[in-house]
C-alpha positions as CSV (number, residue, x, y, z in Angstrom):
1,M,-7.2,-22.3,-2.3
2,T,-9.0,-22.8,-5.6
3,E,-12.6,-22.7,-6.6
4,A,-12.7,-26.5,-6.1
5,D,-12.1,-25.8,-2.4
6,L,-15.1,-23.5,-2.1
7,P,-17.7,-26.0,-0.9
8,A,-15.5,-27.1,2.0
9,A,-14.5,-23.5,2.8
10,M,-18.2,-22.4,2.8
11,E,-19.1,-25.3,5.1
12,I,-16.5,-24.1,7.6
13,E,-17.5,-20.5,7.1
14,H,-21.1,-21.3,8.1
15,E,-20.0,-23.5,10.9
16,L,-17.9,-20.8,12.5
17,F,-19.7,-17.5,11.5
18,A,-23.4,-18.4,11.0
19,D,-25.3,-15.3,10.0
20,E,-22.0,-13.3,9.6
21,A,-20.5,-15.8,7.2
22,W,-19.0,-14.6,3.9
23,T,-21.1,-15.5,0.8
24,E,-19.7,-17.8,-1.8
25,G,-19.6,-14.7,-4.2
26,M,-17.5,-12.8,-1.7
27,L,-15.0,-15.7,-1.5
28,L,-15.0,-16.1,-5.3
29,G,-14.2,-12.4,-5.6
30,E,-11.2,-12.9,-3.3
31,L,-10.0,-15.9,-5.2
32,A,-10.3,-14.0,-8.5
33,E,-7.6,-11.6,-7.2
34,Q,-5.0,-14.4,-6.7
35,P,-2.1,-14.0,-7.0
36,R,-2.2,-10.3,-7.8
37,T,-3.3,-9.0,-4.5
38,R,-4.6,-12.1,-2.6
39,H,-3.1,-15.3,-1.1
40,Y,-5.6,-17.9,0.1
41,V,-4.6,-21.3,1.5
42,V,-6.3,-24.4,2.8
43,L,-5.2,-26.8,5.5
44,E,-6.0,-30.5,5.0
45,R,-6.1,-33.4,7.4
46,D,-6.6,-36.9,6.0
47,G,-7.7,-35.4,2.7
48,R,-10.3,-33.2,4.2
49,I,-10.1,-29.4,4.4
50,V,-10.2,-28.4,8.0
51,G,-9.1,-24.8,7.8
52,Y,-8.4,-21.9,5.4
53,G,-7.0,-18.4,5.5
54,G,-6.5,-15.4,3.3
55,L,-4.3,-12.4,3.0
56,A,-4.8,-9.2,1.0
57,A,-1.6,-7.3,0.1
58,A,-1.2,-3.9,-1.6
59,A,1.9,-1.8,-1.7
60,D,3.7,-2.4,1.7
61,E,0.6,-3.3,3.7
62,G,-1.2,-6.6,4.3
63,D,-4.5,-7.5,5.8
64,I,-5.4,-10.9,7.2
65,Q,-8.9,-11.2,5.6
66,T,-9.9,-14.4,7.3
67,I,-8.8,-17.5,9.2
68,G,-11.1,-20.4,10.0
69,V,-10.5,-23.8,11.5
70,R,-13.3,-26.4,11.9
71,T,-14.5,-26.5,15.5
72,A,-13.4,-30.1,15.9
73,H,-9.8,-29.2,15.1
74,Q,-9.5,-26.0,17.1
75,G,-6.8,-26.0,19.8
76,E,-4.5,-28.2,17.6
77,G,-2.3,-25.3,16.4
78,L,-3.9,-25.1,13.0
79,G,-4.8,-21.5,13.3
80,A,-1.2,-20.7,14.2
81,A,0.0,-22.7,11.1
82,L,-2.4,-20.7,8.9
83,L,-1.3,-17.4,10.4
84,T,2.3,-18.3,10.0
85,E,1.8,-19.0,6.3
86,L,-0.1,-15.7,5.8
87,L,2.6,-13.7,7.6
88,D,5.3,-15.5,5.6
89,E,3.5,-14.5,2.4
90,A,3.2,-10.9,3.6
91,G,6.9,-10.9,4.1
92,R,7.5,-12.3,0.6
93,R,5.4,-9.5,-0.8
94,G,7.3,-6.9,1.1
95,C,4.6,-5.9,3.6
96,R,6.0,-3.7,6.3
97,A,2.8,-3.9,8.4
98,V,-0.1,-6.4,8.6
99,F,-3.5,-5.6,9.9
100,L,-6.6,-7.6,11.0
101,E,-9.9,-7.3,12.7
102,V,-11.0,-9.8,15.3
103,R,-14.3,-10.0,17.2
104,A,-14.0,-8.3,20.6
105,D,-15.6,-11.4,22.2
106,N,-13.1,-13.8,20.5
107,E,-10.5,-14.0,23.2
108,P,-8.7,-17.1,22.0
109,A,-8.1,-15.5,18.6
110,Q,-6.9,-12.3,20.2
111,R,-4.4,-14.3,22.4
112,L,-3.1,-16.1,19.2
113,Y,-2.6,-12.8,17.4
114,E,-0.9,-11.2,20.4
115,K,1.4,-14.2,20.6
116,F,2.4,-13.5,17.0
117,G,3.2,-9.8,17.8
118,F,0.0,-8.1,16.9
119,V,-1.0,-5.1,19.0
120,R,-4.4,-3.5,19.5
121,I,-4.7,-0.2,17.7
122,G,-8.4,0.5,17.7
123,V,-12.0,-0.6,17.8
124,R,-14.5,-0.7,15.0
125,K,-17.9,-0.3,16.7
126,R,-20.7,-2.6,15.5
127,Y,-18.4,-3.9,12.7
128,Y,-19.8,-7.4,12.5
129,Q,-23.3,-7.6,11.1
130,P,-26.0,-8.6,11.8
131,S,-24.9,-9.1,15.5
132,G,-23.4,-5.7,15.9
133,A,-20.4,-7.1,17.6
134,D,-17.3,-4.8,17.9
135,A,-14.0,-5.6,16.1
136,I,-10.6,-5.0,17.6
137,V,-8.2,-3.7,15.0
138,M,-4.7,-5.1,15.4
139,R,-1.4,-4.4,13.7
140,R,1.9,-6.2,13.4
141,D,5.0,-4.5,12.0
142,R,7.6,-6.5,10.1
143,Q,9.8,-8.4,12.4
C-alpha cells in the first residue's frame, strides 16, 4: 500500500467501520513505518482496490493491525488471501507469534482467524470506541 492508495482504503474503512474507522492520519502514520516495522498491502479486482490489510512487526512478534474487504466482495476468500499475505510476511520477519483483536460480535472474522490457527487468549472490554464493543484478543504461534 502506498499513499496513492489512501483514498480507496479510507473509502473501505468508512464503509466497514463507520464511526470507528481509522483516520487518514492514522493510516498515513502506519504507512510511514514501512518497511521498517509495518507491511501494508492492497488487493485489487479489475483495477479497483477491494481490500487492504496491515501488519506491525517488532522483534519476534507481529500484530495484524487491520484487514478490510469491501462489503460487495466479502465471502469471496479475499480476507483469507490478505491474512495469508500478512502471516507470510510475519514469517519472513521472524515473528514467533502473531496477535490480533477482533470485535466480539464479528463471528465471520473470528471463524476465519480460527481457521488459520488463531486461538482466543483474552477480551479487551469496551475496546472499540465510540460503540464500546468488546474485542477478543487472539494469538497464533509460528506453524
